[in-house]
Backbone as XML, in Angstrom:
<?xml version="1.0"?>
<chain id="A" units="angstrom">
  <residue number="1" name="UNK">
    <atom name="N" x="-213.990" y="108.703" z="-9.883"/>
    <atom name="CA" x="-213.071" y="108.220" z="-10.673"/>
    <atom name="C" x="-213.323" y="107.995" z="-12.037"/>
  </residue>
  <residue number="2" name="UNK">
    <atom name="N" x="-212.720" y="108.709" z="-12.733"/>
    <atom name="CA" x="-212.431" y="109.023" z="-14.331"/>
    <atom name="C" x="-211.909" y="107.307" z="-14.963"/>
  </residue>
  <residue number="3" name="UNK">
    <atom name="N" x="-212.561" y="106.886" z="-16.198"/>
    <atom name="CA" x="-212.088" y="105.922" z="-16.886"/>
    <atom name="C" x="-211.826" y="106.551" z="-18.316"/>
  </residue>
  <residue number="4" name="UNK">
    <atom name="N" x="-210.859" y="105.851" z="-18.818"/>
    <atom name="CA" x="-210.338" y="106.153" z="-20.150"/>
    <atom name="C" x="-210.262" y="104.806" z="-20.995"/>
  </residue>
  <residue number="5" name="UNK">
    <atom name="N" x="-211.030" y="105.437" z="-22.109"/>
    <atom name="CA" x="-210.825" y="104.234" z="-23.109"/>
    <atom name="C" x="-210.256" y="104.709" z="-24.499"/>
  </residue>
  <residue number="6" name="UNK">
    <atom name="N" x="-209.856" y="103.823" z="-25.315"/>
    <atom name="CA" x="-209.048" y="104.201" z="-26.478"/>
    <atom name="C" x="-210.087" y="103.359" z="-27.562"/>
  </residue>
  <residue number="7" name="UNK">
    <atom name="N" x="-210.469" y="104.155" z="-28.900"/>
    <atom name="CA" x="-211.187" y="103.633" z="-29.585"/>
    <atom name="C" x="-210.456" y="103.570" z="-30.741"/>
  </residue>
  <residue number="8" name="UNK">
    <atom name="N" x="-210.201" y="102.668" z="-31.415"/>
    <atom name="CA" x="-208.919" y="102.793" z="-33.197"/>
    <atom name="C" x="-209.694" y="102.970" z="-34.092"/>
  </residue>
  <residue number="9" name="UNK">
    <atom name="N" x="-209.211" y="104.086" z="-34.834"/>
    <atom name="CA" x="-209.849" y="104.396" z="-35.870"/>
    <atom name="C" x="-208.775" y="104.099" z="-37.091"/>
  </residue>
  <residue number="10" name="UNK">
    <atom name="N" x="-209.107" y="103.554" z="-37.922"/>
    <atom name="CA" x="-208.174" y="103.202" z="-39.402"/>
    <atom name="C" x="-208.568" y="104.522" z="-40.324"/>
  </residue>
  <residue number="11" name="UNK">
    <atom name="N" x="-207.400" y="105.001" z="-40.834"/>
    <atom name="CA" x="-207.985" y="106.253" z="-42.031"/>
    <atom name="C" x="-206.923" y="105.794" z="-43.193"/>
  </residue>
  <residue number="12" name="UNK">
    <atom name="N" x="-207.259" y="106.318" z="-44.192"/>
    <atom name="CA" x="-206.726" y="105.827" z="-45.447"/>
    <atom name="C" x="-206.745" y="106.728" z="-46.131"/>
  </residue>
  <residue number="13" name="UNK">
    <atom name="N" x="-206.068" y="106.862" z="-47.292"/>
    <atom name="CA" x="-206.037" y="107.719" z="-48.361"/>
    <atom name="C" x="-206.192" y="107.239" z="-49.533"/>
  </residue>
  <residue number="14" name="UNK">
    <atom name="N" x="-207.222" y="107.741" z="-50.311"/>
    <atom name="CA" x="-207.406" y="107.083" z="-51.661"/>
    <atom name="C" x="-206.933" y="107.741" z="-52.733"/>
  </residue>
  <residue number="15" name="UNK">
    <atom name="N" x="-206.088" y="107.045" z="-53.486"/>
    <atom name="CA" x="-205.403" y="107.797" z="-54.608"/>
    <atom name="C" x="-206.155" y="108.333" z="-55.597"/>
  </residue>
  <residue number="16" name="UNK">
    <atom name="N" x="-207.349" y="107.774" z="-55.876"/>
    <atom name="CA" x="-208.295" y="107.707" z="-57.304"/>
    <atom name="C" x="-208.909" y="109.195" z="-57.104"/>
  </residue>
  <residue number="17" name="UNK">
    <atom name="N" x="-209.538" y="109.207" z="-55.906"/>
    <atom name="CA" x="-210.232" y="110.285" z="-55.598"/>
    <atom name="C" x="-209.376" y="111.521" z="-54.573"/>
  </residue>
  <residue number="18" name="UNK">
    <atom name="N" x="-208.169" y="111.163" z="-54.327"/>
    <atom name="CA" x="-207.545" y="112.168" z="-53.667"/>
    <atom name="C" x="-208.141" y="112.667" z="-52.418"/>
  </residue>
  <residue number="19" name="UNK">
    <atom name="N" x="-208.502" y="111.801" z="-51.536"/>
    <atom name="CA" x="-209.374" y="112.164" z="-50.086"/>
    <atom name="C" x="-209.036" y="110.794" z="-49.287"/>
  </residue>
  <residue number="20" name="UNK">
    <atom name="N" x="-209.260" y="111.473" z="-48.023"/>
    <atom name="CA" x="-209.205" y="110.556" z="-46.743"/>
    <atom name="C" x="-210.324" y="109.699" z="-46.564"/>
  </residue>
  <residue number="21" name="UNK">
    <atom name="N" x="-210.452" y="108.434" z="-45.824"/>
    <atom name="CA" x="-211.356" y="107.921" z="-45.336"/>
    <atom name="C" x="-211.102" y="107.345" z="-44.088"/>
  </residue>
  <residue number="22" name="UNK">
    <atom name="N" x="-212.246" y="106.777" z="-43.184"/>
    <atom name="CA" x="-211.913" y="106.389" z="-41.520"/>
    <atom name="C" x="-212.926" y="105.004" z="-41.621"/>
  </residue>
  <residue number="23" name="UNK">
    <atom name="N" x="-212.536" y="104.264" z="-40.925"/>
    <atom name="CA" x="-213.242" y="102.891" z="-40.657"/>
    <atom name="C" x="-212.838" y="103.132" z="-39.058"/>
  </residue>
  <residue number="24" name="UNK">
    <atom name="N" x="-214.275" y="102.515" z="-38.278"/>
    <atom name="CA" x="-214.355" y="102.606" z="-36.718"/>
    <atom name="C" x="-214.934" y="101.105" z="-36.398"/>
  </residue>
  <residue number="25" name="UNK">
    <atom name="N" x="-214.102" y="100.134" z="-36.236"/>
    <atom name="CA" x="-214.479" y="98.752" z="-36.211"/>
    <atom name="C" x="-214.597" y="98.296" z="-34.782"/>
  </residue>
  <residue number="26" name="UNK">
    <atom name="N" x="-215.020" y="99.038" z="-33.784"/>
    <atom name="CA" x="-214.862" y="98.962" z="-32.449"/>
    <atom name="C" x="-216.334" y="98.193" z="-32.097"/>
  </residue>
  <residue number="27" name="UNK">
    <atom name="N" x="-216.157" y="96.966" z="-31.353"/>
    <atom name="CA" x="-217.539" y="96.261" z="-30.828"/>
    <atom name="C" x="-218.639" y="96.278" z="-31.908"/>
  </residue>
  <residue number="28" name="UNK">
    <atom name="N" x="-218.488" y="96.008" z="-33.101"/>
    <atom name="CA" x="-219.169" y="95.784" z="-34.324"/>
    <atom name="C" x="-219.898" y="97.406" z="-35.052"/>
  </residue>
  <residue number="29" name="UNK">
    <atom name="N" x="-219.606" y="98.377" z="-34.566"/>
    <atom name="CA" x="-220.147" y="99.391" z="-34.943"/>
    <atom name="C" x="-220.205" y="99.485" z="-36.381"/>
  </residue>
  <residue number="30" name="UNK">
    <atom name="N" x="-219.115" y="99.276" z="-37.047"/>
    <atom name="CA" x="-218.833" y="99.604" z="-38.782"/>
    <atom name="C" x="-218.909" y="100.970" z="-38.741"/>
  </residue>
  <residue number="31" name="UNK">
    <atom name="N" x="-218.506" y="101.971" z="-38.434"/>
    <atom name="CA" x="-218.635" y="103.348" z="-38.485"/>
    <atom name="C" x="-217.830" y="103.456" z="-39.666"/>
  </residue>
  <residue number="32" name="UNK">
    <atom name="N" x="-218.308" y="103.984" z="-40.900"/>
    <atom name="CA" x="-217.128" y="104.125" z="-41.880"/>
    <atom name="C" x="-217.329" y="105.800" z="-42.385"/>
  </residue>
  <residue number="33" name="UNK">
    <atom name="N" x="-216.469" y="106.374" z="-43.126"/>
    <atom name="CA" x="-216.564" y="107.479" z="-43.472"/>
    <atom name="C" x="-215.696" y="107.998" z="-44.428"/>
  </residue>
  <residue number="34" name="UNK">
    <atom name="N" x="-215.835" y="109.093" z="-45.087"/>
    <atom name="CA" x="-214.782" y="109.909" z="-45.725"/>
    <atom name="C" x="-215.294" y="110.983" z="-46.774"/>
  </residue>
  <residue number="35" name="UNK">
    <atom name="N" x="-214.484" y="111.185" z="-47.829"/>
    <atom name="CA" x="-214.486" y="112.158" z="-48.582"/>
    <atom name="C" x="-213.956" y="113.185" z="-47.927"/>
  </residue>
  <residue number="36" name="UNK">
    <atom name="N" x="-213.110" y="113.427" z="-46.804"/>
    <atom name="CA" x="-212.181" y="114.655" z="-46.502"/>
    <atom name="C" x="-210.968" y="114.927" z="-47.177"/>
  </residue>
  <residue number="37" name="UNK">
    <atom name="N" x="-210.529" y="115.834" z="-47.349"/>
    <atom name="CA" x="-209.615" y="116.773" z="-48.173"/>
    <atom name="C" x="-208.319" y="116.550" z="-47.246"/>
  </residue>
  <residue number="38" name="UNK">
    <atom name="N" x="-207.849" y="116.355" z="-46.394"/>
    <atom name="CA" x="-207.008" y="116.096" z="-45.393"/>
    <atom name="C" x="-207.071" y="115.489" z="-44.043"/>
  </residue>
  <residue number="39" name="UNK">
    <atom name="N" x="-206.238" y="114.890" z="-43.696"/>
    <atom name="CA" x="-206.245" y="114.167" z="-42.594"/>
    <atom name="C" x="-207.012" y="114.465" z="-41.149"/>
  </residue>
  <residue number="40" name="UNK">
    <atom name="N" x="-206.339" y="115.979" z="-41.174"/>
    <atom name="CA" x="-207.036" y="116.487" z="-40.096"/>
    <atom name="C" x="-208.801" y="116.646" z="-40.045"/>
  </residue>
  <residue number="41" name="UNK">
    <atom name="N" x="-209.031" y="116.551" z="-41.190"/>
    <atom name="CA" x="-210.833" y="116.664" z="-41.405"/>
    <atom name="C" x="-211.447" y="115.153" z="-41.370"/>
  </residue>
  <residue number="42" name="UNK">
    <atom name="N" x="-210.710" y="114.172" z="-41.625"/>
    <atom name="CA" x="-211.260" y="113.073" z="-41.467"/>
    <atom name="C" x="-211.065" y="112.602" z="-39.876"/>
  </residue>
  <residue number="43" name="UNK">
    <atom name="N" x="-210.129" y="112.998" z="-38.979"/>
    <atom name="CA" x="-209.800" y="112.881" z="-37.776"/>
    <atom name="C" x="-211.325" y="113.105" z="-37.014"/>
  </residue>
  <residue number="44" name="UNK">
    <atom name="N" x="-211.440" y="114.937" z="-37.756"/>
    <atom name="CA" x="-212.576" y="115.311" z="-36.972"/>
    <atom name="C" x="-213.785" y="114.741" z="-37.104"/>
  </residue>
  <residue number="45" name="UNK">
    <atom name="N" x="-213.976" y="114.290" z="-38.689"/>
    <atom name="CA" x="-215.320" y="113.564" z="-39.108"/>
    <atom name="C" x="-215.356" y="112.536" z="-38.110"/>
  </residue>
  <residue number="46" name="UNK">
    <atom name="N" x="-214.288" y="111.774" z="-37.966"/>
    <atom name="CA" x="-214.353" y="110.372" z="-37.308"/>
    <atom name="C" x="-214.953" y="110.701" z="-35.932"/>
  </residue>
  <residue number="47" name="UNK">
    <atom name="N" x="-214.307" y="111.701" z="-35.173"/>
    <atom name="CA" x="-214.728" y="111.853" z="-33.777"/>
    <atom name="C" x="-216.038" y="112.367" z="-33.668"/>
  </residue>
  <residue number="48" name="UNK">
    <atom name="N" x="-216.856" y="112.908" z="-34.773"/>
    <atom name="CA" x="-218.051" y="113.444" z="-34.844"/>
    <atom name="C" x="-218.908" y="112.079" z="-34.958"/>
  </residue>
  <residue number="49" name="UNK">
    <atom name="N" x="-218.368" y="111.161" z="-35.853"/>
    <atom name="CA" x="-219.215" y="109.864" z="-35.982"/>
    <atom name="C" x="-219.097" y="109.030" z="-34.975"/>
  </residue>
  <residue number="50" name="UNK">
    <atom name="N" x="-217.924" y="109.179" z="-34.050"/>
    <atom name="CA" x="-218.254" y="108.086" z="-32.658"/>
    <atom name="C" x="-219.251" y="108.802" z="-32.083"/>
  </residue>
  <residue number="51" name="UNK">
    <atom name="N" x="-219.116" y="110.101" z="-31.708"/>
    <atom name="CA" x="-220.285" y="110.773" z="-30.941"/>
    <atom name="C" x="-221.316" y="110.701" z="-31.144"/>
  </residue>
  <residue number="52" name="UNK">
    <atom name="N" x="-221.890" y="110.539" z="-32.358"/>
    <atom name="CA" x="-223.195" y="110.175" z="-32.795"/>
    <atom name="C" x="-223.873" y="108.701" z="-32.179"/>
  </residue>
  <residue number="53" name="UNK">
    <atom name="N" x="-222.699" y="107.877" z="-32.545"/>
    <atom name="CA" x="-222.753" y="106.374" z="-32.324"/>
    <atom name="C" x="-223.181" y="106.427" z="-31.019"/>
  </residue>
  <residue number="54" name="UNK">
    <atom name="N" x="-222.459" y="106.852" z="-30.083"/>
    <atom name="CA" x="-222.607" y="106.799" z="-28.426"/>
    <atom name="C" x="-223.742" y="107.437" z="-28.103"/>
  </residue>
  <residue number="55" name="UNK">
    <atom name="N" x="-224.380" y="108.818" z="-28.921"/>
    <atom name="CA" x="-225.146" y="109.357" z="-28.290"/>
    <atom name="C" x="-226.271" y="108.559" z="-27.721"/>
  </residue>
  <residue number="56" name="UNK">
    <atom name="N" x="-226.661" y="109.251" z="-26.508"/>
    <atom name="CA" x="-227.775" y="108.559" z="-25.571"/>
    <atom name="C" x="-229.144" y="108.522" z="-26.179"/>
  </residue>
  <residue number="57" name="UNK">
    <atom name="N" x="-229.839" y="107.405" z="-25.941"/>
    <atom name="CA" x="-231.153" y="107.320" z="-26.473"/>
    <atom name="C" x="-232.086" y="107.212" z="-24.797"/>
  </residue>
  <residue number="58" name="UNK">
    <atom name="N" x="-233.202" y="107.819" z="-25.323"/>
    <atom name="CA" x="-234.002" y="107.594" z="-23.903"/>
    <atom name="C" x="-233.720" y="106.175" z="-23.110"/>
  </residue>
  <residue number="59" name="UNK">
    <atom name="N" x="-234.022" y="106.501" z="-22.051"/>
    <atom name="CA" x="-234.142" y="104.908" z="-21.199"/>
    <atom name="C" x="-235.571" y="104.473" z="-21.470"/>
  </residue>
  <residue number="60" name="UNK">
    <atom name="N" x="-235.716" y="103.069" z="-21.508"/>
    <atom name="CA" x="-237.137" y="102.564" z="-21.384"/>
    <atom name="C" x="-237.741" y="102.814" z="-20.465"/>
  </residue>
  <residue number="61" name="UNK">
    <atom name="N" x="-239.061" y="102.713" z="-20.440"/>
    <atom name="CA" x="-240.116" y="103.343" z="-19.619"/>
    <atom name="C" x="-240.219" y="102.620" z="-18.419"/>
  </residue>
  <residue number="62" name="UNK">
    <atom name="N" x="-239.484" y="102.432" z="-17.619"/>
    <atom name="CA" x="-239.153" y="101.785" z="-16.320"/>
    <atom name="C" x="-238.775" y="102.287" z="-15.208"/>
  </residue>
  <residue number="63" name="UNK">
    <atom name="N" x="-239.665" y="102.865" z="-14.353"/>
    <atom name="CA" x="-239.907" y="103.600" z="-13.135"/>
    <atom name="C" x="-238.894" y="102.905" z="-11.999"/>
  </residue>
  <residue number="64" name="UNK">
    <atom name="N" x="-238.589" y="101.658" z="-12.188"/>
    <atom name="CA" x="-237.964" y="100.873" z="-11.060"/>
    <atom name="C" x="-236.521" y="101.090" z="-10.766"/>
  </residue>
  <residue number="65" name="UNK">
    <atom name="N" x="-235.730" y="101.441" z="-12.273"/>
    <atom name="CA" x="-234.437" y="101.450" z="-11.926"/>
    <atom name="C" x="-233.911" y="103.161" z="-12.144"/>
  </residue>
  <residue number="66" name="UNK">
    <atom name="N" x="-232.926" y="103.234" z="-11.306"/>
    <atom name="CA" x="-232.121" y="104.663" z="-11.373"/>
    <atom name="C" x="-231.169" y="104.840" z="-13.001"/>
  </residue>
  <residue number="67" name="UNK">
    <atom name="N" x="-231.527" y="105.706" z="-13.466"/>
    <atom name="CA" x="-230.870" y="106.330" z="-14.801"/>
    <atom name="C" x="-229.772" y="107.340" z="-14.553"/>
  </residue>
  <residue number="68" name="UNK">
    <atom name="N" x="-228.560" y="107.014" z="-14.725"/>
    <atom name="CA" x="-227.599" y="108.144" z="-14.749"/>
    <atom name="C" x="-227.228" y="108.202" z="-16.322"/>
  </residue>
  <residue number="69" name="UNK">
    <atom name="N" x="-226.547" y="109.738" z="-16.637"/>
    <atom name="CA" x="-225.836" y="109.454" z="-17.772"/>
    <atom name="C" x="-224.205" y="109.574" z="-17.793"/>
  </residue>
  <residue number="70" name="UNK">
    <atom name="N" x="-223.338" y="109.368" z="-18.307"/>
    <atom name="CA" x="-221.823" y="109.368" z="-18.294"/>
    <atom name="C" x="-221.599" y="110.347" z="-19.008"/>
  </residue>
  <residue number="71" name="UNK">
    <atom name="N" x="-220.681" y="111.320" z="-18.763"/>
    <atom name="CA" x="-220.181" y="112.180" z="-19.546"/>
    <atom name="C" x="-218.977" y="111.830" z="-20.375"/>
  </residue>
  <residue number="72" name="UNK">
    <atom name="N" x="-218.951" y="111.684" z="-21.828"/>
    <atom name="CA" x="-217.879" y="111.077" z="-22.517"/>
    <atom name="C" x="-217.509" y="112.351" z="-23.801"/>
  </residue>
  <residue number="73" name="UNK">
    <atom name="N" x="-216.331" y="112.509" z="-23.382"/>
    <atom name="CA" x="-215.463" y="113.455" z="-24.575"/>
    <atom name="C" x="-214.986" y="112.664" z="-25.489"/>
  </residue>
  <residue number="74" name="UNK">
    <atom name="N" x="-215.204" y="112.715" z="-26.783"/>
    <atom name="CA" x="-214.466" y="112.493" z="-27.853"/>
    <atom name="C" x="-213.604" y="113.239" z="-28.810"/>
  </residue>
  <residue number="75" name="UNK">
    <atom name="N" x="-212.488" y="112.793" z="-29.066"/>
    <atom name="CA" x="-211.802" y="113.897" z="-29.733"/>
    <atom name="C" x="-210.292" y="113.962" z="-29.555"/>
  </residue>
</chain>
């Protein structure tokens, strides 16, 4: 059975620099980015940043536990 989660991303346009910025404040991640010229580019950059934040790290060296990976699609 699949589970679906929604991650809020705040987008803002900076008039001074004329570009888009994003902030993901989910679970204290504090993922921040910006400098994209369009909202579509900012959405893609935010999805890429979230994917990096979720990227798997190698499990601890413990042969007693079974390790499985969840496939997650972002975007």
